[in-house]
N, C-alpha and C positions, 0 to 999 in steps of 0.2 A: 504493499499501500504505499502511496507517495501522496502527500498532501499538497494541495495547490497552494495555500496561503498560509503562513502563521504570524501574530502580531507578538513581538516583544514589547512588554511594557517595565521598562525600569528606567529609574533616574540618572542611572550610572552609563553614559555612552561606553566606557570599557568593558562592561558585562554585558550589555548589549551586542558588542564588537564579538566576543567571546563565544556568545548563545548562537550569533550568525555563522560564526567560523565552524562550531559544531554541529548546527543544523547542516550547512552545505556538506560536509564532511560525513556526513551520514547518508548523504543520497538519497534521503527519504521526504524533501521539503522543497517545494518549487520555491515561490515567491515568499520575501521574507520583509514584513514592514515592520517599523520601530516608533515607537511613543516613549518620549521623555516623562511623560505625567501621565496622569489619570485623565486630566481634563483632554489632553490631546488625544487620548486612547478613544476617549468618548465619541470627540470629534469625528475619527476616523470610522468607528463603528455606525456612527449616524448616517455618515456620507455612502458607507458600504450597504447599509441595509434600506436607506430611505430615498438617495439622491443620485449617487453615481459609482454604481457598482462597477463599472467599465474602468474606472480608473483606481476605485478603492475595492479591489477583491474583498469577499467576506472571508474572514480568517475561519479555518476549520480547529485551530489551536490559539489561546492566549496562553503565553506564559507569562504571569504576573507577579511581580514582587510586592512584598507586603509592605514595604515602609516606603511611602512615594510623599513627596513634599505637596503641599496645598491638599487635594483630596487625598484620602488614602484609599487603600486598594478595598476596604469594608465600603466606604463611602460609595466607590465608583461600582461596586457589585451590586448595591442598592439602587442606583441610578439605572443602571444597565435593566433592571428588572423593571422599574416603574415605567422607564421607555419603551421595553419591549426588545432590547438588543443582547437579550442574554440567553435568547433560543435557538442560535445556530451554535456557537463553538462549545468546544471542550476548553475549559480554564484548569491550568493546573498553576500553583503558588510555587514560585521560586524564592527562596530566602537564604541568607547567610546565616540565621540563626533558626533552629527548629525550637521553637518555643512553645510549650504545650498550651498556652492562651491563644496561640496563633491557630492550632488546629482546633480548639474549642470554640473560637469564634467562627471559624470555617464551617462548622457544622450548621450554621445558619442559612448556609449557601449551597445547597445541595448542586448547584453549578460548578463548583471546584470539586475537580474529580482527582485530585493529585497534588502532594507535595514532595519538592525536589530540593535538595542543599545546591547553591550557587558554588562556581559555575555549574552547568550542565555540559557534560562530555557528548561525543558524538555516539558513544552508546549510550547514555541516558535518554538522547532522542530517540533512538531504536529502541529501545525498550518501552517509552513513553507512546510512542506510535503502536507499537505491538501490542500493548496491552489495550490503549483506547480507542484504536481504529480498525482493529482486525475482526 
């Protein structure tokens, strides 16, 4: 299985770069889009689902950092629900800290399918895709 599009949401450009590289090296991901904030990720999803899917392909996977400036990941997920943006992609949390409160909070969001420690490797991407898309 090869994913057409994924969305990386992390405020650290270096982490996005490492995840882009790992995803490409896995050979299982086509287009990779990035957002440096929850706000920009929401705008991308609004465009992909409502206005401009040709230029903003709908991501099949969102790799979401827990700690984002401005809107945090939980607020972003709530807005996605309210706006009907959470219906399509699989959402996986990527965090440098595997804090129990993150997992507890995530239980409120059935859209979250998995947790990974950052940075993900090409093998992590392969396992993620095998687990959630086959």
